C-alpha positions as CSV (number, residue, x, y, z in Angstrom):
1,V,-3.7,-1.1,21.0
2,E,-1.7,-4.1,19.7
3,K,1.5,-2.8,21.4
4,N,-0.3,-2.2,24.7
5,I,-1.9,-5.7,24.7
6,K,1.4,-7.4,23.9
7,S,3.2,-5.4,26.5
8,S,0.6,-6.6,29.0
9,G,1.9,-10.2,28.4
10,F,-0.5,-11.5,25.8
11,E,1.1,-13.7,23.2
12,N,-1.8,-14.9,21.0
13,V,-2.7,-11.5,19.4
14,N,-4.4,-11.4,16.0
15,V,-5.0,-8.1,14.2
16,I,-7.8,-8.2,11.6
17,L,-7.7,-5.4,9.0
18,L,-11.1,-4.6,7.5
19,Y,-10.0,-2.6,4.4
20,D,-13.4,-0.9,4.5
21,L,-12.6,2.8,4.2
22,E,-12.7,4.9,1.1
23,L,-9.8,7.3,0.6
24,D,-11.9,10.3,1.6
25,A,-12.3,8.7,5.1
26,K,-8.6,8.2,5.6
27,D,-8.7,10.2,8.9
28,L,-10.4,7.1,10.3
29,D,-7.6,4.9,9.1
30,N,-6.3,2.4,11.7
31,T,-9.3,3.0,14.0
32,V,-9.9,0.1,16.3
33,D,-13.4,-1.3,15.9
34,L,-13.3,-3.9,18.6
35,V,-11.1,-5.9,20.9
36,K,-12.0,-9.4,22.1
37,I,-10.1,-11.4,24.7
38,N,-11.2,-15.0,25.1
39,D,-14.2,-14.3,22.8
40,T,-15.5,-11.5,25.1
41,Q,-15.6,-7.8,24.5
42,T,-16.6,-7.1,28.1
43,F,-13.5,-6.4,30.3
44,T,-11.9,-3.7,32.3
45,T,-8.4,-2.7,33.2
46,T,-8.7,-4.9,36.3
47,S,-9.9,-8.0,34.4
48,H,-7.6,-11.0,34.4
49,F,-7.1,-13.5,31.5
50,P,-4.5,-16.2,30.9
51,Y,-1.5,-14.9,28.9
52,D,-2.2,-17.3,26.1
53,S,-5.8,-16.2,25.7
54,P,-6.7,-15.4,22.1
55,V,-6.9,-11.7,21.5
56,E,-8.6,-10.3,18.4
57,I,-8.2,-6.6,17.4
58,V,-10.4,-5.5,14.5
59,V,-9.2,-2.3,12.7
60,H,-10.7,-0.1,10.0
61,T,-8.3,0.8,7.2
62,V,-8.3,2.2,3.7
63,K,-9.2,-0.2,0.9
64,T,-6.4,-1.4,-1.3
65,I,-6.5,-1.7,-5.0
66,P,-4.6,-4.1,-7.4
67,V,-1.9,-2.7,-9.6
68,S,-3.2,-5.0,-12.4
69,L,0.3,-5.2,-14.0
70,S,3.7,-6.4,-12.9
71,Y,6.9,-4.4,-12.6
72,K,8.1,-6.2,-15.8
73,E,5.0,-5.2,-17.7
74,A,5.3,-1.6,-16.6
75,M,8.8,-1.4,-17.8
76,G,7.7,-2.2,-21.3
77,M,5.2,0.7,-21.4
78,D,5.5,4.4,-22.4
79,H,5.4,6.5,-19.2
80,K,2.2,8.3,-20.3
81,E,0.5,5.0,-21.0
82,L,1.5,3.7,-17.5
83,V,0.2,6.9,-15.8
84,K,-3.1,6.6,-17.6
85,S,-3.4,2.9,-16.5
86,L,-2.6,3.6,-12.9
87,K,-5.0,6.5,-12.7
88,K,-7.7,4.3,-14.3
89,A,-7.0,1.7,-11.5
90,G,-7.6,4.5,-8.9
91,F,-4.2,5.6,-7.9
92,V,-3.9,9.3,-7.1
93,N,-0.3,10.0,-5.9
94,I,1.7,9.5,-9.1
95,K,4.9,11.4,-9.7
96,E,6.9,11.4,-12.9
97,E,10.6,12.2,-13.1
98,A,12.3,12.8,-16.5
99,I,15.8,11.7,-17.0
100,K,17.1,14.0,-19.8
101,D,19.7,11.8,-21.3
102,I,18.6,10.8,-24.9
103,V,20.9,12.2,-27.6
104,T,20.0,10.2,-30.8
105,G,17.1,8.0,-29.7
106,W,18.5,4.9,-31.4
107,I,18.9,2.8,-28.2
108,T,16.6,4.5,-25.7
109,K,13.3,5.9,-26.8
110,D,11.6,9.1,-25.6
111,G,9.2,8.2,-22.8
112,Q,10.9,4.8,-22.1
113,I,10.6,3.9,-18.5
114,E,13.8,3.5,-16.4
115,S,12.1,2.5,-13.1
116,V,8.8,2.4,-11.3
117,T,8.4,2.2,-7.5
118,I,5.2,2.0,-5.5
119,D,5.8,2.9,-1.9
120,E,9.5,2.3,-2.6
121,K,8.8,-1.2,-3.8
122,D,10.1,-2.1,-7.3
123,D,9.3,-5.8,-7.5
124,F,5.5,-5.6,-7.5
125,G,3.3,-8.2,-9.2
126,K,0.0,-7.7,-11.0
127,E,-1.9,-9.2,-8.0
128,D,-0.2,-6.9,-5.4
129,K,-2.5,-4.4,-3.8
130,F,-1.7,-0.9,-2.5
131,R,-3.6,2.0,-1.1
132,P,-5.0,4.4,-3.7
133,D,-2.7,7.2,-2.2
134,A,0.4,5.0,-2.4
135,S,3.5,7.0,-3.5
136,I,4.2,6.0,-7.1
137,L,7.4,7.3,-8.8
138,I,7.9,6.7,-12.5
139,Q,11.3,7.6,-13.9
140,Y,11.6,7.8,-17.7
141,H,14.0,8.8,-20.4
142,T,13.6,11.9,-22.6
143,W,15.6,14.2,-24.9
144,K,18.7,15.8,-23.4
145,N,17.8,19.3,-24.8
């Protein structure tokens, strides 16, 4: 809808995301609730408005949830502890990848996190919010054998 409106020449387009859907209603994600042009919802394909008229598009989308910890804090955790924390927050798409490289365990500890990405973002803060089904990858060190 936004693309169509902008391609019609409108320049003052504002998309308002409602973040009102639960994950089990994600089939309704990005559904347009209403479109207003110049504060009216009543128009047709033959209606005329100035190109600088304010356009408001209201869209339903899946609620987001806070990570509640920063990337730096996550790096200091054991991978099992981090998975437990993320599941408790409501995240459902968590993948773990073992890096089998520990020989003695003197420098790197078993379960020590190498990296964490959420939707391919590795610089998240504790206030950042993501969808509950965001793709989370935790890479951690473990014994070579």
